[in-house]
N, C-alpha and C positions, 0 to 999 in steps of 0.2 A: 504494500500500500504506500502511496506517495506521502511524503512528509506533511504536505499541506492538508491531506485528508486526515491524517492522524491528529494534527493540531486541531482541525475542525471538530472531530469527534470528541476530543478532550474538552474543547470549549463548550460544546453542547451539553456534555455531562456536568460541567461546572455550572452552566446556566440553569439546568434542571434542579440541581442541588440548591442554588441560590433562590430560585423561585419557591421551591418547597419550604425553605427556611423562612421565607417571607409570606407564608400563608396561602400560596397558590396550590391548587390541586392540578397536577399534570395529567392531562387527558391523553395526549399522544405526542410523539415526536417523529421527525423525518417522514412526514406524510407526503405522498406523491399524488398530485391531482393533474393527470395528463403529464405534461412536461414540466410542470411547476412543482415546487416543493415548499412545504411549511416546516420550519425547523422545530418549533414547539407550539402546542396548543395547550393553554392552561386556563383554569377557571379561578376567579376570586370574587366572591359575592355574586352579584348579578352580571358580572362582566366575563366575557370570553376574550382572552388575550392571544393574539397571533404574534409569536415572538420570532424575530429574525436575530440570529446569533452571528456575530462577527468576531473572529479570534485572530490575533496577530502576535507574533513573537516580538516584533520591533516595537519600541516604545516612543518613536519620534512622530507618530501621528495617531489620530483617533480611529480605531477600526470602524466606528459608526459612519465615518465619512464614505465608506464603501457601499452604503445603502443609497444607491442612486435612483433616478426616476424610473429606469427600466425595472430594477429590483422591486421597487414599491408597487409598480403596476402589476407585475407578475404575482407578488404576494397577495395583493388585494383581489385579483381574479381568482386565485386559488382559495382564499378565505371565503369568498362569495360562493363558490361551488361547494366548499365544505359545509357552510351554514345551510345552504339549500338542500343538500343531499341528506342532511341529518335533522332538518327541521329544528334548528337551534333557535331558541328565543332570547338568549342572553344578549346583552349589548356588546357589540364587537369593538375591539380596540387593537391597535397595532403598536407593539413595543419593539425596541431594539436593545439587545444586551451586547455590550462591547467588552471583550476580555483581552487584556494586553499582558504579555509576559510568557513565562514558562510555568510548568507545574510546580516548580520550586519557589517561584516568586511572581505573583500576578495580581492584577487589579480587575475588578468587575464594576462596570458602570451600567446601570439600568436606566433606560429612557422610556418610562411609561407614556403611552399615548404619543409616540414619537412623530407620527404623521397621520394625516387624514387621507382617505382614499381619493385618488384623482377623479375629477369630473369626467364623465364619459360623453363622447359625441355621438353615441349610437342612437 
């Protein structure tokens, strides 16, 4: 497995542990909806959080900056399909968790409600 995949899997595990420690119930992770992926789906109260996890070893920039317009659009479409297919009535929210460092020394930044779904021209 490529090093970036190992780093990503580790980061997603850290993010799941972080969310659970902060009162979230993890519903699922690494969900594929067509060609789109949702890293983590978690519940807290009346909210369902669709969480994008970005993990980087380098500390000279914020991994959350990698969540660009294309990634946001794909995540929102995947979340919409997920909600519709399961008839979920919780209020959706999009979070980003940015993890920087190595397993020996890292930081976790949680950005709840990091962005709103883009408007559609359909």
